[in-house]
N, C-alpha and C positions, 0 to 999 in steps of 0.2 A: 494491541494495547500498547503494551510495552515497549515494542520496539519503535512505535511511532512517538510514546512520551519521550523516549531519551532522546530524539529527535529534535523536539520542541516541547520541553517540558510547559511551557505558557498557552499554549492551544488546549482547547474542549473537544479532544477528538470525538467526544461522545455526540456532540450536537452540528460538530462543522461540517459541511456538504461540498463547501467548495473550494477543498484544498490546494487543487491544480489551478483554478481557475482564479481563485482568490490571489495566485503565489504565493501559498505559502508552504508548499513543498514547491521546491526548485529541483533542476535536473541530479546536481547531486544526491540532493532528499530520495530521488525516486531511485536512484541508482544503489544506493545504501540499503533503502529499503527492500529491494527486490534482493540484494543478497543476503541480506537477515531471512527474509522471508524463505527463501530457495535454502538456507542451509537449516533454519528452524522447524520448516516441515518437509523439508525432503522432498520439495517438486521444483518445478520447472517454469519460471517466468519466460517467457519467450517474447521477443521481437513484436510479434500479434498481440500480443497482451498489454504489453506497454500502453494503453491508451488511456487519456484524461479519464474519461467513466470511471475506469477500474482503481485511478487513484484518488477520487475526488473528495472519499469520504471513509470514515473506519467500517463501516457497512460494506462499501463497494469493494475495499480490499478482502475482508472478512469473505465475500460472497466469491471472490477471484480464487482467494486460497482454497475454496469449498469444492469448487468446479475441477480446478487443477487437480485435488486431490481424489477424485471420483473419476477423471481422467487416467487416472495414475494408475 
């Protein structure tokens, strides 16, 4: 959540469910998120994981991180 808030402090990430669909997050934001998540959680988000549904909400991102941690 902190990583998202750093990108866009004006967005309510707890309730927003269309971050990509509503163009709240752009491609630069996604690249920044991937880099931060990879560093902070010691996981690798690969090209196959870069899908809008994985980045549309904080919950979707959380689920992606949990899944990748379990696979590691």
